C-alpha positions as CSV (number, residue, x, y, z in Angstrom):
1,M,67.9,22.5,25.7
2,V,68.7,24.1,29.1
3,V,68.8,22.3,32.4
4,Y,69.0,23.7,35.9
5,A,70.1,21.9,39.1
6,G,72.5,23.6,41.4
7,A,73.5,25.6,38.4
8,A,72.1,26.1,34.9
9,G,73.7,24.5,31.8
10,L,73.1,24.3,28.1
11,V,72.7,20.6,27.1
12,L,71.9,21.1,23.5
13,E,72.1,24.1,21.2
14,P,68.9,25.0,19.3
15,T,68.5,22.0,16.9
16,S,66.1,21.3,14.1
17,G,63.3,19.0,14.9
18,A,64.3,16.9,12.0
19,Q,67.4,15.7,13.9
20,K,65.4,13.5,16.2
21,G,68.3,11.2,17.0
22,V,70.4,14.1,18.3
23,I,67.6,15.3,20.5
24,R,66.9,11.9,21.9
25,E,70.5,11.3,22.8
26,A,70.6,14.6,24.7
27,L,67.4,13.6,26.5
28,D,68.9,10.2,27.4
29,R,71.9,11.9,29.0
30,L,69.8,13.9,31.4
31,R,70.1,13.0,35.1
32,A,68.3,14.4,38.1
33,G,70.5,16.8,40.2
34,G,70.2,18.3,43.6
35,S,68.8,21.9,44.1
36,T,66.8,23.7,41.4
37,A,68.2,27.0,40.1
38,G,65.1,27.9,38.2
39,G,65.8,31.6,37.8
40,A,69.3,31.0,36.3
41,G,67.8,28.3,34.1
42,L,65.1,30.6,32.7
43,R,67.7,33.4,32.2
44,L,69.9,31.0,30.2
45,A,66.9,29.7,28.2
46,Y,65.8,33.3,27.2
47,D,69.4,34.3,26.4
48,T,69.8,31.3,24.1
49,A,66.4,31.9,22.4
50,L,67.3,35.5,21.9
51,R,70.7,34.6,20.4
52,Y,69.0,32.2,17.9
53,F,65.9,34.5,17.4
54,N,64.1,33.8,14.1
55,P,62.0,36.8,13.0
56,E,60.0,34.6,10.7
57,G,59.5,31.8,13.2
58,N,57.7,30.9,16.5
59,N,60.1,31.8,19.2
60,R,59.2,30.2,22.5
61,V,60.7,28.9,25.7
62,I,59.1,25.7,27.1
63,L,59.6,25.3,30.8
64,A,59.1,21.8,32.3
65,S,59.1,21.8,36.1
66,D,57.3,21.2,39.3
67,G,57.8,24.9,40.1
68,D,59.8,24.3,43.2
69,F,62.7,26.7,42.6
70,N,65.0,27.1,45.6
71,V,68.2,28.6,44.2
72,G,68.3,32.2,43.0
73,P,65.2,34.1,42.2
74,S,62.4,31.9,43.6
75,S,59.6,34.1,44.8
76,D,56.6,34.6,42.5
77,G,57.4,38.3,42.2
78,E,61.0,37.8,41.3
79,M,60.2,35.1,38.7
80,I,57.5,37.2,37.1
81,R,59.7,40.3,36.9
82,L,62.4,38.2,35.1
83,I,59.9,37.0,32.6
84,E,58.2,40.3,32.0
85,E,61.6,41.8,31.1
86,E,62.0,39.2,28.3
87,R,58.5,38.9,26.8
88,D,58.8,42.2,24.9
89,H,61.5,40.6,22.7
90,G,58.9,38.5,21.0
91,I,59.8,35.3,22.9
92,F,56.7,33.6,24.5
93,L,56.7,31.1,27.3
94,S,54.9,27.8,27.8
95,V,55.0,26.1,31.2
96,L,54.4,22.4,31.7
97,G,53.8,21.1,35.2
98,F,55.1,17.7,36.3
99,G,55.1,15.9,39.6
100,T,52.9,15.4,42.5
101,G,52.9,16.4,46.2
102,N,55.1,19.5,45.9
103,L,53.7,20.8,42.6
104,Q,53.7,24.6,42.7
105,D,50.6,25.0,40.5
106,S,49.7,28.6,41.1
107,K,53.3,29.8,40.7
108,M,53.7,28.1,37.3
109,E,50.3,29.4,36.0
110,G,51.4,33.0,37.1
111,I,54.7,32.6,35.3
112,A,53.0,31.5,32.1
113,D,50.5,34.3,32.2
114,S,53.3,36.9,32.6
115,G,55.2,35.3,29.7
116,N,52.4,35.6,27.2
117,G,52.0,31.9,27.3
118,N,50.0,29.0,28.6
119,Y,50.2,26.4,31.4
120,S,49.4,22.7,31.2
121,Y,49.7,20.0,33.8
122,I,51.1,16.8,32.3
123,D,50.3,13.7,34.4
124,S,50.6,11.0,31.6
125,I,51.8,10.3,28.1
126,R,48.2,10.7,27.0
127,E,48.0,14.2,28.4
128,A,51.3,15.1,26.7
129,Q,49.9,13.8,23.4
130,R,46.9,16.1,23.9
131,V,49.0,19.2,24.6
132,F,51.7,18.6,22.0
133,V,49.9,16.8,19.2
134,R,46.1,17.3,19.2
135,E,46.2,20.9,20.5
136,F,49.6,21.9,19.2
137,G,48.4,24.8,17.2
138,G,46.3,26.4,20.0
139,T,49.1,25.7,22.5
140,L,52.2,26.9,20.7
141,F,51.1,29.3,17.9
142,T,49.7,32.6,19.1
143,I,47.4,34.5,16.7
144,A,46.0,37.2,19.1
145,K,47.7,38.9,22.0
146,D,46.2,40.6,25.1
147,V,42.7,39.3,24.5
148,K,40.1,40.9,26.8
149,V,36.4,40.2,27.0
150,Q,33.8,42.5,28.6
151,V,30.2,41.4,29.1
152,E,27.3,43.8,30.0
153,F,23.9,42.3,30.9
154,N,20.6,44.1,30.1
155,P,18.8,44.9,33.4
156,E,15.5,44.5,31.6
157,H,16.1,40.7,31.6
158,V,18.9,40.1,34.2
159,A,18.7,41.1,37.8
160,G,22.0,39.6,38.8
161,Y,24.9,37.6,37.5
162,R,28.0,35.8,38.6
163,L,31.0,34.7,36.5
164,I,32.0,31.1,37.2
165,G,35.8,30.8,37.5
166,Y,38.4,33.1,36.0
167,E,39.0,34.7,39.5
168,N,42.7,35.2,38.6
169,R,41.9,36.8,35.2
170,M,39.6,39.6,36.3
171,L,40.2,43.1,35.1
172,R,38.9,46.5,36.4
173,D,36.5,48.2,34.1
174,E,38.9,50.9,33.0
175,E,41.6,48.3,32.1
176,F,39.5,47.0,29.2
177,N,40.4,49.9,27.0
178,D,44.0,50.2,28.3
179,D,46.3,48.7,25.7
180,T,49.2,48.8,28.1
181,R,47.4,46.2,30.3
182,D,48.6,42.7,29.8
183,A,46.0,40.1,29.2
184,G,45.6,36.6,27.7
185,E,46.6,35.1,24.4
186,L,44.7,33.0,21.9
187,G,46.3,30.3,19.7
188,A,45.3,29.0,16.4
189,G,42.0,27.1,16.6
190,H,41.8,28.0,20.3
191,R,38.4,28.4,21.9
192,V,37.6,30.0,25.3
193,T,34.3,29.4,27.2
194,A,33.1,31.6,30.0
195,L,30.1,30.6,32.0
196,Y,27.8,33.0,33.8
197,E,25.1,32.2,36.3
198,I,22.3,34.7,35.9
199,V,19.2,35.6,37.9
200,P,16.3,36.5,35.6
201,H,14.6,39.8,36.2
202,G,11.6,39.3,38.5
203,A,12.9,36.1,40.0
204,S,12.3,35.6,43.7
205,T,15.9,34.8,44.5
206,E,17.4,37.1,47.0
207,I,20.2,39.3,45.6
208,P,22.4,41.4,48.0
209,S,21.2,45.0,47.7
210,V,23.3,48.1,47.3
211,D,22.4,51.7,47.9
212,P,21.0,53.5,44.8
213,L,23.4,55.5,42.8
214,R,22.9,59.3,43.1
215,Y,24.2,60.4,39.7
216,Q,23.4,57.4,37.5
217,T,20.1,56.3,36.2
218,A,19.3,52.8,35.2
219,S,17.7,52.0,31.8
220,E,15.4,49.5,33.5
221,G,11.8,49.8,32.3
222,T,12.6,51.8,29.1
223,G,12.6,48.8,26.8
224,E,15.3,50.6,24.8
225,F,17.2,47.4,23.9
226,G,14.2,45.1,23.4
227,D,15.2,41.4,23.5
228,E,18.9,41.9,23.9
229,L,20.1,39.8,26.8
230,L,23.7,40.9,26.9
231,H,26.3,42.8,25.0
232,V,29.9,41.4,24.4
233,N,33.0,43.4,23.7
234,L,36.2,41.7,22.7
235,R,39.6,43.5,22.3
236,Y,42.7,41.9,20.9
237,K,46.0,42.9,19.4
238,P,46.3,41.2,15.9
239,A,49.4,39.6,14.6
240,T,51.4,41.8,12.2
241,G,53.9,39.0,11.3
242,P,55.3,35.8,12.8
243,G,55.7,36.5,16.5
244,Q,54.9,40.2,16.1
245,F,51.8,42.0,17.2
246,S,50.2,45.4,16.9
247,D,50.5,47.8,19.9
248,T,46.9,48.9,19.3
249,S,44.0,46.7,20.0
250,V,41.0,46.0,17.7
251,L,37.5,46.1,19.1
252,L,34.7,43.6,18.2
253,S,31.2,44.0,19.6
254,E,28.1,41.7,19.4
255,A,24.7,41.8,21.0
256,V,23.2,38.4,22.2
257,M,19.5,38.1,22.0
258,K,17.3,36.5,24.7
259,A,16.2,33.0,24.0
260,D,14.2,30.5,26.0
261,G,15.0,26.8,26.3
262,D,16.3,24.1,28.6
263,I,19.9,23.0,28.8
264,E,19.0,19.8,27.0
265,Q,18.5,21.9,23.9
266,A,22.0,23.4,24.1
267,S,24.9,22.1,22.1
268,E,27.0,19.1,23.2
269,S,30.0,21.4,23.8
270,F,28.0,23.8,26.0
271,R,26.5,20.9,28.0
272,F,29.8,19.3,28.6
273,A,31.4,22.6,29.6
274,T,28.6,23.1,32.1
275,A,29.1,19.6,33.6
276,V,32.8,20.4,34.1
277,A,32.0,23.8,35.8
278,E,29.4,22.0,38.0
279,F,32.1,19.4,39.0
280,G,34.5,22.2,39.8
281,M,32.0,23.9,42.2
282,L,31.5,20.6,43.9
283,L,35.2,20.0,44.4
284,R,35.6,23.5,45.8
285,R,32.5,23.1,48.0
286,S,31.3,26.3,46.5
287,E,28.5,28.1,48.4
288,Y,26.9,28.7,45.0
289,A,26.7,24.9,44.2
290,G,23.0,24.8,45.1
291,D,21.5,21.4,44.3
292,A,24.5,20.3,42.2
293,S,25.5,16.7,42.6
294,M,28.0,14.2,41.2
295,E,25.0,12.2,39.8
296,H,23.8,15.3,37.8
297,V,27.4,16.0,36.6
298,I,27.7,12.4,35.3
299,A,24.2,12.5,33.6
300,L,24.9,15.8,31.9
301,A,28.4,14.8,30.8
302,R,27.0,11.5,29.4
303,S,24.3,13.3,27.4
304,A,27.1,15.4,25.8
305,Q,29.7,12.7,25.3
306,G,28.8,12.4,21.6
307,Y,31.6,11.1,19.2
308,D,34.4,11.0,21.7
309,S,37.2,10.0,19.3
310,D,40.0,10.7,21.8
311,G,38.3,9.5,24.9
312,D,38.6,12.8,26.8
313,R,35.0,13.1,27.8
314,G,34.8,9.4,28.7
315,E,37.9,9.9,30.9
316,F,36.2,12.9,32.6
317,I,33.1,10.8,33.4
318,Q,35.3,8.1,35.0
319,L,37.0,10.8,37.0
320,V,33.7,12.2,38.3
321,Q,32.6,8.6,39.2
322,L,35.8,8.1,41.2
323,A,35.3,11.5,42.9
324,G,31.7,10.6,43.7
325,R,32.8,7.4,45.5
326,L,35.4,9.3,47.5
327,F,32.8,11.9,48.5
328,A,30.4,9.2,49.6
329,E,33.1,7.5,51.6
330,Q,33.9,10.8,53.4
331,Q,30.3,11.4,54.3
332,R,29.7,7.8,55.5
333,P,29.4,7.8,59.3
334,Q,32.3,6.2,61.0
335,I,31.4,3.4,63.5
336,G,33.8,3.1,66.4
337,M,34.7,-0.2,68.1
338,R,35.5,-0.8,71.7
339,K,38.1,-3.4,72.7
């Protein structure tokens, strides 16, 4: 257990989780300090993890912070270079965000991405339980490294498309086959959902035009791929042992066929993910939100609530309801009074 205030210090040597009393005593001794020497703290944490490295174990540094580092290396670039130097030793990084107001969210997410890890924001005991108990395997045990997904739509059926979200995870086309390019990691039992908005071929929706290519010919009109809607390629570096991964990626490919149907016929998980994405576009006041509304988000989420044993989906619905009231309050005309 490493702490950092004006300087970094080792509070507790690596200790078995079975010694809960010893760990709790160390936690109870912690006191808030002044400045935050985040760079020195991370360096000491990595040095300690490397000193006690277990080739048969899960070696990971867990950083709990608001990301406001102000002593030593503090810029995003400096912190990322520090972490990139250490990740090749087989020590991954998880970042937990705490606090409000001065929370440096983007900095901590960038740090986690560079450290082959994940980032979570903890705002309650309930959220901590979700990250460390219910999703423990997917959060702390990596089974696939540098995972990349590439999607190609069939122009016979799709005139245009847009990926919703993942702006900070985009790769250039040529980076997909480049095994030296760092990408995301997948944990045990971890699922990733990517949503695309598509414009069907022949739709009247206006799509920004580009000049025709001189040396390329489109397959449109040939019917070569029949009812294929899209083709998905996935690359990943498989685990070769605990904390060890191949340097060469494995390619998986799958064609997805065209299917008709309304969203009501989709699975509960898909409908709920769609409601979350719609809510995100409303919060960002996205130009692509169209006729999205808080009411539609709530209705869609309720239709997909299902057996909500942990209450996560119900909590989301309550959050949207609260946001809807705040939006309505902001849009209500203000009536001035004259004295």
